[in-house]
N, C-alpha and C positions, 0 to 999 in steps of 0.2 A: 499524569495517570500512567500506571503500568498495566499492561494487559497480562494478567495472570490467571484470570478466571477461565475455566474450560468447561462450559456447559455441555451436556449431551446434545449433540446436533444430529437429529434423526429426521428422515423424511426429505422432501424436496424444498430447496431454498433458492433464492434469487442469486444470479451471478452478475457481478458488476465489472465493467471494463474501464481501465485507464490506459491511455496511450501516451507514450513520451514521443512527441513529434514537434519539430521546429523549436527545440529547446524549451518546451513547456509540457506540463501535465494536462491532458485533456480527457475529462473535465478536471478542473482544479478542485472541486468538491464533490464527494459522493455521499449520498444519504442511504443508509442501509439498515437492515434489521439483524439482530443477533442470529448467528449461524449462516448468514449469506456468505458468499465468497467474493473476493476482490482479486482481479488479475491485472497486473501492471505489465504492459508490453512495450519494449523499446522499438520504435519505428524509425528512429534517427540512425544516421550512419556512425555516430559517435558511441563509444563505450559509455555505459551508464552504471553508476553505483547507487542503487536505490537503498536509502537508509531511512529508518523510522526514528521519530523524535526530532528535536531541533538540531541544526547544524553543529557539529562537534560535541553533541551530548546525546548520542544515539541510544535508543531504548528499544528492547525487543518487543515485537508484536507477533503473536502466534509462533513464537520460537525463532523469529527471524529478526536480526538486528540490522543487517545489510546484505545485499546480494548484487553481484556484478552481472550485468545484462549486456550481451553483445546484440547487434542488430538482429531483430526477429525473435529474440528470447523473451520469455515471460517469467513472472513470479506470481504464484497464486497463494493467497492466505485465506484462512477461515476467520471470519469476523466473530471472535469468541469472547470479546469483552466490550461492554457498553462504554460509550464516551466518545470524545472527539480526539483523533490522533493525526499527527502531522507526518508527512514523508517528503523526501526530496532526493535529488541527484547530488550526492556528496561531491562528485567531481565538477559539477557545474550547478551551483546552488540556486541559479535563477529558475530552474525547473522544480517547482514545489506544488504540493497538494495536501489535502486532508480528507478524512472520511469520518462521518458520524455514525455510530452504531447505537440503535435504540432497541429496547426489549419488546 
């Protein structure tokens, strides 16, 4: 699936958090509703390259294909397309997660 839909997101929506810590995404799965936001924060000392889609076949979500995160840095996306999407640390592929967006 490609995230290309951009619905009008107005009003208040939930915010979801994923932490990269101890070489893992916590939580590994996030359940969300269209127009919620997802923030991925690097809590490890290692540099992380958060990428959407399967390893070596990155696909953009909310206009982001991959983003380099130093310790303490975050990436926030708006969940603007329904479906289940995979993300991972491209530099250390053991850290993986996914999120499901429903209408």
